[in-house]
PADRENVEX-210997 format. One line per 5 residues: number of its first residue (from 1); for each residue z, x, y of C-alpha. Coordinates in pm, 1 decimal. Example, Ala and Ser with C-alpha at 12.3 -4.5 7.8 and 13.67 -1.06 7.14 Angstrom:
BEGIN
1 = 780.0/1230.0/-450.0 ~ 714.0/1367.0/-106.0
***
This chain:
BEGIN
1 = -2264.2/-2835.4/1917.3 ~ -2076.5/-2876.4/1591.6 ~ -1704.7/-2928.5/1555.0 ~ -1572.7/-2586.8/1446.2 ~ -1320.4/-2751.5/1214.4
6 = -1610.8/-2874.7/1001.1 ~ -1666.0/-2510.1/904.0 ~ -1408.7/-2545.2/626.3 ~ -1564.3/-2867.8/500.0 ~ -1903.5/-2696.7/479.7
11 = -1742.1/-2391.5/319.5 ~ -1625.3/-2610.8/31.7 ~ -1988.1/-2722.5/-18.2 ~ -2102.4/-2363.5/-76.9 ~ -2122.2/-2204.0/-421.3
16 = -1773.7/-2156.1/-564.9 ~ -1791.2/-1778.2/-540.8 ~ -1847.1/-1802.3/-163.9 ~ -1534.6/-2014.3/-117.8 ~ -1329.4/-1775.4/-330.3
21 = -1464.8/-1472.8/-147.6 ~ -1377.2/-1623.4/192.6 ~ -1030.4/-1717.2/64.8 ~ -982.7/-1361.1/-61.9 ~ -1092.5/-1213.4/272.8
26 = -858.3/-1443.4/461.5 ~ -571.9/-1352.6/228.2 ~ -628.3/-976.1/248.2 ~ -644.9/-992.8/627.4 ~ -337.8/-1215.9/658.8
31 = -154.2/-972.2/429.8 ~ -147.6/-735.7/727.6 ~ 148.1/-942.1/849.2 ~ 348.2/-793.4/561.3 ~ 312.3/-451.9/728.3
36 = 377.8/-576.5/1080.9 ~ 590.0/-274.0/1172.6 ~ 272.1/-65.8/1147.9 ~ 62.3/-69.3/1467.8 ~ -254.1/-62.5/1254.5
41 = -147.1/-387.7/1086.5 ~ -143.0/-553.8/1427.6 ~ -493.1/-420.5/1497.7 ~ -613.2/-557.8/1162.4 ~ -464.2/-899.9/1231.1
46 = -596.9/-915.4/1588.2 ~ -943.7/-811.6/1471.0 ~ -935.9/-1076.8/1199.4 ~ -839.3/-1345.7/1449.7 ~ -1109.1/-1232.8/1696.2
51 = -1365.4/-1240.8/1415.2 ~ -1251.4/-1587.1/1308.7 ~ -1287.7/-1711.1/1666.3 ~ -1634.1/-1557.6/1695.3 ~ -1736.2/-1717.7/1366.3
56 = -1624.2/-2058.1/1491.2 ~ -1832.7/-2010.3/1806.6 ~ -2135.4/-1906.0/1600.4 ~ -2080.4/-2195.6/1360.3 ~ -2054.5/-2441.0/1650.6
61 = -2392.8/-2326.9/1777.6 ~ -2588.5/-2253.0/1457.9 ~ -2407.6/-2430.7/1175.2 ~ -2324.0/-2286.1/835.4 ~ -2600.6/-2036.9/775.8
66 = -2662.7/-1666.4/732.7 ~ -2614.2/-1578.8/1099.8 ~ -2240.3/-1632.3/1048.2 ~ -2231.0/-1273.2/924.2 ~ -2243.4/-1166.3/1289.0
71 = -1888.6/-1297.4/1315.0 ~ -1770.9/-985.7/1133.7 ~ -1923.0/-745.4/1387.2 ~ -1572.5/-640.3/1496.4 ~ -1506.3/-525.5/1139.4
76 = -1743.4/-231.4/1178.7 ~ -1523.1/-35.9/1423.0 ~ -1214.0/-161.8/1239.4 ~ -1340.2/-23.0/909.6 ~ -1419.2/313.0/1066.5
81 = -1074.5/330.0/1224.9 ~ -890.6/219.4/911.0 ~ -1072.3/473.2/693.6 ~ -978.2/752.5/934.0 ~ -612.3/645.6/925.9
86 = -554.8/586.0/553.8 ~ -446.6/941.5/477.0 ~ -166.1/916.0/737.6 ~ 0.5/612.4/582.9 ~ 272.4/568.1/323.9
91 = 188.7/456.7/-29.3 ~ 218.2/75.7/-6.3 ~ 35.3/50.4/324.7 ~ -217.7/309.5/208.0 ~ -293.8/100.4/-103.9
96 = -331.2/-210.9/110.2 ~ -568.5/-26.4/346.1 ~ -780.1/94.5/54.3 ~ -819.2/-261.1/-78.7 ~ -885.0/-393.5/272.2
101 = -1144.6/-122.1/341.2 ~ -1328.9/-189.4/18.8 ~ -1323.7/-564.1/87.2 ~ -1449.3/-523.5/442.5 ~ -1721.5/-282.2/330.5
106 = -1845.8/-527.1/66.4 ~ -1836.0/-811.4/316.3 ~ -2029.0/-611.0/575.0 ~ -2303.2/-533.3/321.6 ~ -2329.8/-904.7/237.1
111 = -2325.9/-989.3/609.0 ~ -2597.4/-735.0/691.3 ~ -2822.3/-877.6/421.0 ~ -2754.8/-1234.4/536.7 ~ -2815.7/-1162.0/904.9
116 = -3133.2/-969.8/818.8 ~ -3257.0/-1268.0/616.2 ~ -3166.8/-1507.3/897.7 ~ -3368.5/-1317.3/1157.0 ~ -3655.9/-1253.7/914.4
121 = -3669.1/-1626.7/846.4 ~ -3663.6/-1701.3/1220.1 ~ -3950.2/-1458.8/1273.7 ~ -4152.4/-1617.8/991.3 ~ -4078.4/-1968.0/1122.6
126 = -4213.6/-1881.1/1468.3 ~ -4523.6/-1704.9/1333.9
***
């Protein structure tokens, strides 16, 4: 088992764009605190924290590799819910939700590709 706090050390060893992308995702999710009066903001923050915890568990077991994308599994129902709620929100929160939704969607595509590659590599390694 790896120390989950080493995740951030290994993150800094990744290509620069990966570090910036993770920083952006953290920032956009933490920005939900700025809309704390909105119940959906609390859901976004709680989902982000649950995902972060899951990622630390996955990292502890598997290290820094493509299976970490599974840590964002909670973002799938979150994205669906957020997209269905955007039209009900006021302008500032609506704009935030649009940026968040786009960011989560991009991340989920990257995650799906990474997880697919991880399992394909595992299959090829065992063959």
